[in-house]
C-alpha positions in Angstrom: -22.9 -30.5 86.4 -24.3 -33.8 86.4 -22.5 -36.3 84.7 -25.9 -37.3 82.6 -25.8 -33.7 81.7 -22.8 -33.3 80.7 -23.1 -36.4 78.1 -26.1 -34.8 76.9 -24.0 -31.7 76.1 -21.3 -33.2 74.8 -23.5 -35.1 72.2 -25.1 -31.7 71.1 -21.7 -30.4 71.2 -20.2 -33.5 68.7 -23.0 -31.6 66.4 -21.3 -28.9 66.1 -23.8 -26.8 68.6 -21.6 -23.9 69.4 -23.2 -22.8 72.5 -23.4 -25.8 74.0 -19.8 -26.2 73.8 -19.2 -23.0 75.2 -21.2 -23.8 78.4 -18.8 -27.0 78.4 -15.8 -24.6 78.1 -17.2 -22.2 80.6 -17.4 -25.8 83.1 -14.0 -26.1 82.7 -11.8 -22.9 81.7 -10.8 -22.4 85.1 -9.1 -25.7 85.7 -7.6 -25.9 81.9 -6.1 -22.2 82.8 -4.6 -23.5 86.3 -3.2 -26.2 84.7 -1.6 -24.5 81.9 -0.5 -21.9 84.1 1.2 -24.4 86.7 3.2 -25.4 83.5 4.4 -22.3 82.3 4.3 -20.0 85.2 2.9 -16.9 82.8 -0.6 -15.8 82.9 -0.5 -14.6 79.2 0.8 -17.8 78.4 -1.5 -19.5 79.8 -4.6 -17.7 78.9 -3.2 -18.1 75.3 -3.0 -21.9 75.9 -6.3 -22.3 77.5 -7.7 -20.9 74.4 -6.0 -22.8 72.4 -7.0 -26.2 74.3 -11.0 -25.2 73.7 -10.2 -24.1 70.3 -8.8 -27.6 69.0 -11.0 -29.3 71.4 -13.7 -27.9 69.1 -12.3 -28.8 65.8 -12.0 -32.2 67.3 -15.5 -32.5 68.7 -16.7 -35.0 66.3 -13.3 -37.7 66.9 -14.3 -37.6 70.8 -15.2 -40.6 71.7 -15.8 -40.8 75.5 -13.0 -43.4 75.7 -11.3 -40.9 78.4 -13.8 -38.4 80.4 -14.4 -34.9 78.7 -12.6 -33.6 81.9 -9.3 -36.0 81.0 -9.5 -35.6 77.0 -8.9 -31.5 77.6 -6.2 -31.9 80.4 -4.1 -34.0 77.6 -4.9 -31.4 74.9 -3.7 -28.8 77.3 -0.8 -30.8 78.4 0.3 -31.5 74.9 0.0 -27.9 74.2 1.8 -26.5 76.9 5.0 -29.0 76.5 5.3 -28.2 72.5 4.9 -24.2 73.6 7.8 -24.6 76.2 9.9 -26.6 74.0 9.5 -24.0 71.1 10.2 -21.1 73.2 12.5 -21.5 75.5 12.7 -18.2 76.8 14.1 -19.5 80.0 16.7 -16.6 81.1 20.2 -18.1 81.3 20.1 -15.9 84.7 17.7 -16.2 87.5 14.7 -14.2 87.3 13.9 -11.1 89.7 11.1 -12.1 92.5 9.5 -8.8 91.0 9.0 -10.6 87.4 8.2 -13.8 89.2 5.2 -12.3 91.1 4.0 -10.3 88.5 4.0 -13.3 86.1 2.7 -15.6 88.7 -0.3 -12.9 89.5 -0.8 -14.4 93.1 -0.1 -17.8 92.3 0.2 -19.9 95.7 3.6 -21.2 96.8 3.4 -22.8 99.9 5.9 -22.1 102.1 6.5 -21.9 105.9 9.2 -18.7 106.3 8.2 -16.5 109.2 7.3 -13.0 107.7 8.2 -11.2 111.2 11.0 -9.1 109.9 12.4 -7.9 106.6 14.9 -10.4 106.9 12.6 -13.2 107.0 10.4 -11.5 103.9 13.5 -11.5 101.9 14.4 -15.1 102.5 10.6 -16.1 101.8 10.6 -14.6 98.7 14.0 -15.3 97.6 12.8 -19.1 98.6 9.6 -18.7 96.1 11.8 -17.8 93.5 14.1 -20.7 93.7 11.2 -22.8 94.0 9.3 -21.8 90.7 13.0 -22.1 89.3 13.4 -25.6 90.4 10.2 -26.4 89.4 10.6 -24.9 85.8 13.6 -26.9 85.3 12.1 -30.3 86.3 12.7 -32.6 83.1 9.2 -32.2 81.5 7.3 -35.5 82.2 8.4 -34.9 86.0 7.1 -31.4 85.9 3.6 -32.3 84.4 3.0 -35.0 86.5 4.1 -33.1 89.8 1.9 -30.2 88.8 -0.9 -32.3 88.7 -0.6 -34.2 91.5 0.9 -31.2 94.1 -0.4 -28.2 92.5 -3.6 -29.3 90.7 -4.4 -31.4 93.8 -5.2 -35.0 91.6 -5.3 -37.9 93.3 -2.8 -40.7 91.8 -5.4 -42.1 89.7 -6.5 -39.5 88.0 -3.5 -38.2 87.2 -2.4 -41.6 85.5 -5.6 -41.1 83.4 -4.6 -38.0 82.0 -1.1 -39.0 81.4 -1.9 -42.4 80.2 0.1 -44.1 82.0 0.1 -46.4 85.3 -0.3 -45.1 88.9 3.0 -46.4 89.9 4.4 -44.5 86.8 2.8 -41.4 88.6 3.9 -42.2 92.3 7.6 -43.2 91.1 7.7 -39.5 89.1 6.0 -37.3 91.9 8.8 -38.9 94.4 11.4 -38.4 91.8 10.3 -35.0 91.2 10.6 -34.3 95.3 13.9 -35.7 95.2 15.1 -33.2 92.9 13.6 -30.3 94.2 14.9 -31.2 97.6 18.4 -31.3 96.3 17.8 -27.8 94.5 16.5 -26.0 97.4 19.0 -27.7 100.1 20.3 -24.7 101.1 17.4 -23.2 102.1 16.1 -26.6 103.9 19.2 -26.1 105.7 18.7 -22.7 107.1 15.4 -23.2 107.9 16.5 -25.9 110.3 18.8 -24.1 111.7 16.3 -20.9 112.8 
């Protein structure tokens, strides 16, 4: 959608045009779902949070002044809702989730890893790594988890992430760097094993 067309649609949506707002929703639905999915790790929770994001956005449309882009505004709503959801429902189990639960919840979300899948042992190791990586990301402090998700999983530039988070690019860079360090420390056993193979 062209920026000029989006501006016109936003103006109509601010006046209460539900059909126009639904068109804007369709434009950003996938991106918001991906973000909430990366933050929660659960498809059902992500779908609920996506729906709640657009519901809140529709209720607040009259207040939207365009100081940030519409896209950035939606991301901020989705992030706040996701963080509140995670705080409120600290369902994270004390024990480690099974690989089957993670695969079912993530529903095919792509986590990159470079283990060979030539043997059953390698496949088992890869699945174990994915489970450990997911758990390590989930355990990052909220500010680091959100920043890491935006930059690494959502592939935003540091400038875009800074706009969404309302902080400087240096802060984004530092958080991503620290998040990577935390993940590397938690996954050290896999990294050592990978070097030995």
